[in-house]
N, C-alpha and C positions, 0 to 999 in steps of 0.2 A: 495636353502636356500637364496643365495645372491639375486635372483630375488624376493623372497618373502619379504626380508628386503627392497629392493629398492621399491617394490610396496607399502609396508607399509609407507615408508618415503614419497612417492609420494602422497598417500592418505592423510597423515597428512598435507603435504604442501598445498594440494588442499583445505582441510578444513580450514586451517589457512588463506589461500589467500582469500577465500570467506568471512570468518568472518571479515577480515580486511577491505575488500572493502565495506561490508555492514555497518560496524562501521563508516568508513570515510564518506560514502554517508549520513548516518543518522546524521552526524555532520555538513552537509552542503557542503561537498566537491563535486566537479563535478565528475560524474561517471567515465569519461575517465581518469581524473587525479588520481582518487583513484585507478583505475586498474594499471596504470603505477607505482605508488608509492608502491603498494603491491607487484607487480612483481619484482621490483628492490630490495625490502627488502628480499624477499625469495631467490633471486639469490645470494645476498651478504652472507646470512646466510649459504647457501649450499656450497659456495666455501671456507668459512673461516674454518681453522682447529680448532678442539676442543681444548679449552684452557687447559693447564696443562698436555697434553698427548704427550708422546714422546716414540716411540718404538726404540729399539736398538738391536744389535746382542748380543748373550750371551758372545761372545769374548770381545766386547766393554764394556759390563757391568762388566766383570771380570777385565779389565784393569783400569777401572775408580772407582772401589770399593776397599777401604782399606782392608787389610788382617784382621785387628782387628777393632771392633767398637771403637768409641771415648769414652772410659770409663770415667765416673765420679766417680763411685765406682766399682772397677774391678770385673767383673763377674756378676754384679747385675743391675747397672744403667748406661745407655749410652746416649749420645746426639743422638737425632733422634728416641729414643725408648720411648714407653709408658710403664711404670712399675706400676704394682698394688702392694700394700702392704695391705694384709687383715689380720684380726684377730678379736677375740671376744672382746667386750667392756672390758676395764680395763686389757687387757692382756699385755699391754706394748708397743703398736704400737707407741704412741706419744713419749714415752721415747726413743725408738730406732730411730725414725725419728729425734728427737731433737739432739741426740748424733751424728747422721750423719751430720746434718746441722752444728753443732759446729765443726766437723772435717773439713768440707769444708771451712768455713769462717776463721778458725784458720790456714788454710794451713797445716794441719797435713799430714804427708806422707802416713798414712794408718789408717784404722778403721777396727777392727776385723780381722786383718791380711791381709786385701785387700787394694791395693793402692787407694788413693783418689786424685782426681783432684780438687784443692782448687779454691775458688772464691766466689763471692756474691751469695746469694740464695734468692729467692722469696717464701714466705710462705703465703698461704691462709688458715686460720684456723677457725674451728667452735667454738673455745674456746674464752672466754672473755679475756680482757687485763690482768687482774691480774693472771689468770691461765697460760696464754701463757708466761708471763714474768718469771714465776718461772721455766720454762722448757728451754727457749732459751737463748743463750749467749747474753750478752749486747754488740753487735757489730754493727757498721754502715753498715756492709756488709749483715746483715739480714734485708730484706725488708718484713715487715709483715702486713697482713690485718686481723684484728680481727673482730669478728661479730658485735661489736658496731659501727664499721666504715663502715659497708656495710648493713645498715638497713634503710628502708625495703630492703629485699634481692633483688639483681639484678637478671636478668635472667642468666642462666648458661653460654650461649654464651657471654653475656656482661661481666660477671665476668672473664672468661678466657681471653677474649680479653684485658681487663685492666691489668691482670696479665702478659700477654705476652708483652704488651707495657712497663710495669715496668721492666721486665727482660731485654728487649732490651736496656732500658735507662741506667741501672746500669751494664750491661755486665754480667748478670747471665745466667747460663745454667740450673741449677736445679730449677724446679718449683714444689713446694709441694702443693697439694690440699687436705685438710683434713676437711670434708670427702665428698665422692660422694653423699651419702644419704642426707646430710644436705644441700649442695649447689645446687644439681641438681633439688631438689624439685619435684621429679617425682610422689610421692605418692605410696601407697602399690601396687595398680594394675598396674600402668604404669611401676614401677620398675621391674615387671615380664614380661613386654611386650618387645620383642626383637626389634621391630621397634622403640619404644619410647627410649629405651636405646641406640640403634645405633645412633639415631639422637642426643641424649645428649652427646655421646662420640665424636662426630665430631669435636668440638672445641679443644679437647685435642689432637686428631690425627693431626689436623692442626698445633698445637703448636709443636708437634714432627717433623712435616715436615719442620718446620722453624729451625731445629737443636737444639731445646731445649730438656730437659729431664724431662718430666712431671712425677711426682710420685703421684699417686692417691691413697688415703687411703680409704679402703672399710671395711665393716663389714662382719663377717662370720655369717651364720645361725647356729642354734643350732645343726642341724644334721651334722655329720662329712662327709668329702669327700676329694678326692685327685685331684691334677691338676687343682685347681680353682673351683671344684664342690661345695666346702663348702662356697663360697662367696654368700652373700645374693643377690637375684634378678636374672635377666635373665642371661643366659649363654653368651649373647652378651657382657657382661662386660669383662669377661675373654677372649673371642674370639678376642677382639680388642687389647689386650695387647701383647707386645713383651716379657715381663717377668712378671711372677706371683710369688709374694713372700707372704708367710703366716707365721705369727709370732704367736707362740702358747706356752701355758704353757706345761711343761713336764708332762707326765702321770706316774703313778706308784710311787715307793719309790724314789723320786728325791728331790733335793734341791729346795725350793720355789723361789730361785733367778735365777734358770736356765730356759732358753727358747730355743725353737728350731725354726730355720728359714728354712722353706721349700721353694724350688725354682723349678719352671718349666719355661723353656724359650727356646730361639733359639740359645743358645751358649753352646757347649759341655763341656767347662771347668768349668762351674758354678756348684758348689757342690749341689747335690739335698738336702742335709741336713747340716746345720751348727748349732751346739749346743753351746750356749754362756752362760756366767754367768755374771750377773750384780749385783754389790754390791751398794745398794742405799746409804749406809752410806759414803762410799769412793767415790761414783760416778765413779767407775772403771768398765771396761769391760774386759772379758777374754774369749778366745776361748777354749772350752772344746774339741771339735773334729769335724771332718767332716764325713758324712756317706751317705748312698744311699737312706734313707727314714726314716719314722717315727719310724720304729722298732729299728733303730740304736741308737736313742736318749736315751732310757732307758739303753742300754748297756754302753754308755759313763758314765751315772750317776752312775751305779754300779761300774765301774772301779775306779771312783773318790772316792766313799764311801769306797771301800775296801782298796785302797791305803792310805787314810787318817786314817782309823781305825787301821791298822796294826802297830805294834811297829817298830822302825827304826833299830833294831838289834836283834841278837839271844838272848834268845832261840826262840823268836817269839810266835805266837798264834796258837793253834790247831783249827781244824774245829769248834768244839763246842764253843771255846772261841771267835772265829771270828764271829760266829752266834750271840752271845750275844752282841758283840761290834757293829754290824750293825743292830741288832734288827730284823733279818729276817731269815727264814728257809734256809737251805743250798741249796735247789733246785733252789732258786731264783738267787743265785749269783755264784754257782759253775762254770758255764761255763766261766764267766768273770774272775774268779780267775785263772782258768787254762790258759786263754789267757794272763793274766798278768805274770804268771810264764814263759810261752813260750817266751814272748818278753823280759824277763829279768827285768821287772819293779819290780817284787816280787821274792824274793829268798825263797828256801824251803830246808828242811832237814827232815830226818826220813823216815822209811820204810812204815809207815801206818799200823804197826802191834802193838799188845799188847807189851807194854814196849818201843816202838819206834814210837809214833804217829807222823804224819806229822805236821810240824810247818812252819809257814810263817812269813816273815818280809820284810820290804821295802829294796830295794837295796840301799847301801850307796853311796853317792857322795862325792868325795874329793874336797877340796879347796886348790890347790897348791899355793905356794908363787910365784908371778910373777910380773913383771913390765909391764905397758902398753907400747906399741910400740911407738917410736917417732912420726910416722905419725899420730897415734891416738891422741897424746897429742897436736900436732899442729892444727889438724882439729877439735878437741873437739868432736869427734865422740862418741855417747853413744849407739852404737849397742851392740849386745850380744857378750860377751867374752867367748871363749870355755874353759871349765874346764875339766881336765882329771878325769877319774873315776877309783877308786881303784878296784883291783880284790877282789871278794868275796870268800867265803869259798870253792866253787866248782870250782874255777879257771876261772870263766867267768868274763868278764868285760862289762859294759854297757856304751854306748856312749850317753852322754846327754849334754845339755848346760844349764847354769844357768845365768839368767839376772843379770848384774852388771853394773850399770851406773857409769861412771868415774866422780869423784867429783873434785871440784876446791878448792885449798888451799887459804889462805888469800892473798898470793902473786901472785895469778893467775895461779899457776902451777897445773896440773892435778895429782891427787894422787890416783892411782889404789889400792895400798896396804891398804890405809885407807878405801876404799870402800869394799874391801874383808872382813876386820874386821867387818864392819857394817852389811854386808850380813850374815856372820857367826853368829853374835850375834842375828840377827833378827830371823833366821831360827833354831837356837839352834841345837838340836841333829839330824836334817835332814842332817847336814854336818859333815864329819869327815876328819881329815887330812890324809895324805898318809900313815901314820903308824897306822891308826885306832883309834887314840886318839881324843876324842871330841874336836872340835874347841871352 
C-alpha cells in the first residue's frame, strides 16, 4: 500500500512537473531554466510538512487535554465545540437563544440550573433590527449583525470570517449564527447534498478550532426524528457538530409554556432531556425536570398538573374528583400519581373500598421561624435557604427546599424574617406552620 501511495505521488509530481515546464516554456522561459525551476519547486513541496498536522502519542494527548471542556453553558456549549440548536419555526429557538445571550452578558451565574461563563457575545441574526431589539438585552457586550446591515448577503465564509474577527476584537467566545438556512444560501437541492453542506460548515469548524463556541441555529423538518435526524437538510450538518440540541414543544396534555430541550453530544453528563417552563409575561424560566428522552417529557407535565390540581390538605380528592380537576381519564395519569405518592410529594389516605375511598392531597411544607446566619448577612448571599418539613398524618416527612431571597431593610440590614412573611403570604395555603396552622 505504501509503494502504491508513493507511486501515486510520484506520478502526480511527474505530471505537475511536466505541466509547469510546458507552461514556463510557453511563457518564453528558456527550457533548461524552466526544468531547474520546476524541479526545485517539486523538491521543496515534497520535503515540507503538511500544514496544521501534528501526530502525538495517546499519553501525550491525555496529558495536554483538560479533564473538562471549557464550558460556556455547562453541559451544552463549550469553547472549541460546534453546537447545533434545532427546532421548528416559532417553537421558541430565538427566545431560548436570547435568554442564554442575556445570561452571558449579564454575568449570571447560571441559566436553567447550569453554570454560565459570562462575557461578550457576537450574534448574527436573520431577523431585522426591530424584531431583534425586542429579544436581546440592551448591552454593549452584545455585538449584533442584523440582516439590513449585511445586504446583499455576503458569502457564508466571508460572513463567518467577519464574525470571528469581531469576536476576537471584543473578547467574545460565544458566536451565535441564526440561521444556517438563511445565511448559507445553499438552496433546496444543495442543502441535501453532503458535499455542499460539508463545504459550508468548514468556516464554523475553523471558528471552533480558534477556541470560539459557535452556536448554529437550524430548522427541523416536518417529520420527527432522534439524534439530529429531524434537522432539515443533509445529515452532514449534524455529523459535524459536537453537540446537537433540539428545542421542541411538548406533546400531549401539557402546558403551552413548556418546552423540551433534547441533547445528543460527546459528554456523558449532559442530560438527554431537559423540560423547561417559560412565562412570557414574567420573562422567567423554570426547570421542570431532567429525563432520558422525549417520553419523559409528558411524565413531568403530568406530575406538575396533578400536584397543582390537588388540594393542599385533607380530606383531599378521590380518583374521580382528581380526574375532573385535570380533565383527563385516570389511565393517562395514574402511573404518575403513584410515583408522586411513592416519593412523598403527594399524601394519601383511605383503603380504596366502599365507604373508605382513596384520597390524595399535596404534602404540606412548614415555614419555621429563623434568622439568617451572620455570614449570609455580611455576604448578601441570596441562595436557597433550607426549610424543615412537618410530619404528615402517616408519620412520614418530606425533605424540600423553598426559595427565599434575603431582603434588605431601609438601614441596609438583611431581614430574613420579613422575607419569610412575604413568601408565606405569596404562596398562601401551600405553607403551614410547624403546628399545622396556616401561615
